[in-house]
matplotlib code that plots the C-alpha trace (Angstrom):
import matplotlib.pyplot as plt

x = [0.0, 1.4, 1.8, -1.0, 0.1, -1.6, -3.0, -1.5, -3.3, -6.6, -8.6, -7.2, -7.8, -11.4, -12.0, -10.6, -12.8, -15.8, -15.1, -14.9, -18.2, -19.9, -18.5, -19.8, -23.3, -23.1, -21.6, -24.2, -27.1, -25.9, -23.4, -19.8, -20.4, -23.1, -21.1, -19.0, -16.4, -18.6, -21.4, -19.1, -17.7, -21.3, -22.4, -19.4, -19.6, -15.9, -14.4, -13.4, -9.9, -9.5, -10.7, -7.6, -5.4, -6.4, -7.4, -6.0, -9.4, -12.8, -11.2, -8.9, -11.7, -13.8, -11.1, -10.7, -14.5, -14.5, -11.4, -13.2, -16.3, -14.2, -12.0, -15.3, -16.4, -13.1, -13.4, -16.7, -15.0, -12.1, -14.6, -16.5, -13.2, -12.3, -15.8, -16.0, -12.8, -14.1, -17.9, -19.9, -23.1, -21.7, -25.1, -25.6, -22.1, -23.0, -26.2, -24.5, -21.9, -24.7, -26.5, -23.3, -22.4, -25.9, -25.3, -23.0, -25.7, -26.9, -24.2, -25.5, -25.4, -21.6, -21.3, -23.5, -21.6, -18.2, -18.6, -19.1, -16.2, -13.8, -14.1, -13.6, -11.0, -7.6, -6.7, -10.1, -9.7, -6.2, -7.5, -10.6, -8.5, -6.2, -9.2, -10.8, -7.7, -8.0, -11.7, -11.0, -8.0, -10.1, -12.8, -10.2, -8.7, -12.1, -12.6, -9.1, -10.1, -13.4, -12.8, -10.3, -8.2, -9.3, -7.3, -6.3, -8.4, -11.5, -10.9, -10.5, -13.7, -15.6, -14.4, -15.4, -18.9, -19.5, -18.2, -20.1, -23.3, -23.5, -22.4, -25.0, -27.8, -27.4, -27.9, -31.1, -32.2, -31.5, -34.1, -36.9, -39.4, -41.2, -39.4, -40.9, -39.8, -36.3, -35.9, -37.0, -34.5, -31.7, -32.7, -32.5, -29.3, -27.8, -29.0, -27.6, -24.1, -24.2, -25.0, -22.5, -19.8, -20.8, -21.0, -23.5]
y = [0.0, 3.4, 6.1, 8.6, 12.2, 15.2, 17.3, 20.7, 22.1, 23.8, 21.5, 18.4, 19.8, 20.5, 17.0, 15.4, 17.7, 16.7, 13.1, 13.7, 15.6, 12.9, 10.2, 12.1, 12.0, 8.4, 7.1, 9.0, 7.6, 4.0, 3.3, 2.2, -1.4, -0.8, 1.9, 0.9, 3.1, 3.2, 4.8, 7.6, 8.2, 8.1, 10.7, 12.9, 12.4, 11.4, 8.2, 5.3, 5.4, 9.0, 8.0, 5.8, 8.8, 10.5, 7.6, 4.1, 2.5, 3.0, 3.0, 5.9, 8.2, 7.3, 8.4, 11.7, 12.2, 11.5, 13.7, 16.7, 16.2, 15.9, 18.9, 21.0, 19.4, 20.1, 23.8, 23.8, 22.1, 24.6, 27.6, 26.1, 26.0, 29.6, 30.9, 29.1, 30.9, 34.3, 34.6, 34.9, 33.2, 29.6, 28.0, 29.9, 28.8, 25.2, 25.5, 27.1, 24.3, 21.7, 23.5, 24.0, 20.3, 19.5, 21.2, 18.3, 15.8, 16.1, 13.4, 11.3, 8.2, 8.4, 9.3, 6.5, 4.0, 5.0, 3.1, -0.2, 0.6, 1.3, -2.3, -3.6, -1.3, -0.6, 2.5, 4.1, 3.1, 4.7, 7.9, 8.2, 7.5, 10.4, 12.7, 11.6, 12.7, 16.2, 16.4, 15.2, 17.4, 20.5, 19.5, 18.6, 22.1, 23.6, 21.3, 22.1, 25.8, 25.1, 22.2, 23.0, 20.4, 17.6, 14.6, 13.9, 10.7, 12.7, 15.2, 12.5, 10.7, 14.1, 14.9, 11.5, 11.8, 15.3, 14.3, 11.0, 12.5, 15.3, 13.1, 10.4, 12.9, 15.1, 12.0, 11.3, 14.9, 14.9, 12.1, 14.2, 15.9, 17.9, 21.3, 22.0, 18.7, 19.1, 22.5, 21.1, 18.2, 20.7, 22.8, 19.8, 18.5, 22.0, 22.0, 18.5, 19.5, 22.8, 21.1, 18.3, 20.9, 22.5, 26.0, 27.3]
z = [0.0, -0.9, 1.6, 2.1, 1.6, 3.0, 0.0, -0.4, -3.5, -2.8, -5.1, -3.5, 0.0, -0.9, -2.3, 0.9, 3.1, 0.9, 1.5, 5.2, 5.3, 3.2, 5.5, 8.5, 7.1, 5.9, 9.2, 11.1, 9.0, 8.5, 11.3, 11.0, 10.1, 7.6, 5.8, 2.8, 1.1, -2.0, 0.1, 1.0, -2.5, -4.0, -1.4, -2.2, -6.0, -6.0, -7.4, -5.2, -6.6, -5.4, -2.0, -1.6, -2.5, 0.8, 3.1, 3.8, 4.5, 6.2, 9.6, 8.6, 7.4, 10.4, 12.8, 10.9, 11.1, 14.8, 15.3, 13.7, 15.8, 19.0, 18.2, 18.0, 21.3, 22.9, 21.9, 23.9, 26.9, 26.9, 26.6, 29.6, 31.6, 30.6, 31.5, 34.8, 35.9, 34.8, 35.1, 38.3, 37.1, 37.2, 36.7, 33.5, 32.4, 33.1, 31.1, 28.2, 28.2, 28.1, 25.3, 23.3, 23.5, 22.4, 19.1, 18.1, 18.8, 15.2, 14.9, 17.8, 15.5, 15.4, 19.1, 20.3, 18.3, 19.6, 22.9, 20.9, 18.4, 21.2, 22.3, 18.8, 17.3, 18.9, 16.9, 17.7, 21.3, 21.5, 19.9, 22.2, 25.3, 24.4, 23.8, 27.1, 29.0, 27.5, 28.5, 32.0, 32.5, 31.6, 34.1, 36.7, 36.4, 37.1, 40.2, 41.6, 41.6, 43.3, 45.7, 48.6, 50.3, 47.9, 46.9, 43.3, 43.2, 44.4, 41.6, 39.1, 40.1, 40.1, 36.6, 35.4, 36.9, 35.4, 32.0, 31.7, 33.3, 30.8, 27.8, 28.5, 29.2, 26.2, 24.0, 25.9, 25.5, 21.8, 21.4, 22.9, 20.6, 23.3, 23.6, 27.1, 28.4, 26.8, 28.5, 31.9, 31.5, 30.7, 33.7, 36.0, 34.5, 35.1, 38.7, 39.3, 38.0, 39.8, 43.1, 42.6, 42.0, 45.4, 43.9, 46.5]

ax = plt.figure().add_subplot(projection="3d")
ax.plot(x, y, z, "-o")
ax.set_aspect("equal")
plt.show()
């Protein structure tokens, strides 16, 4: 197999990005296992031969799709960390963080499947584990500022609880059609995180 080179010409970069955007849609609609490279190239209107110029295989493009989604998610996490250190209305900051993370739930099909793929695919597992460290470190930094005289293990458990609680609940909220119920759920999730962080 020949080496994959990063495109440098504008047209080639655009084609690669089009393949990634198409893959994002197809993976989200059909799932990882039911997606074939031909599905992605048909969606993009790009030949299968050209696909292999930019990606090794389905796993390679899947990781790039997940990476883009997670980079956007990480921007939200880092903004949350920054605002928690600067703004007085912590409850509003938490709510904004939940709402901003929900914007990525349009790709909930990909996100829900990640937990399964982590068990099956070592390269995806390694990638996600590195990302998880970044999330947890950002939340740990917030907790270190808030919780006095607390052990590293307590901070770690706290960060895990906050991250997993928000992550699992925003997927649940995304499946709701009733706007009033959705807002009430977000309010209660905000209160739960606020109280757990002992911000009163």
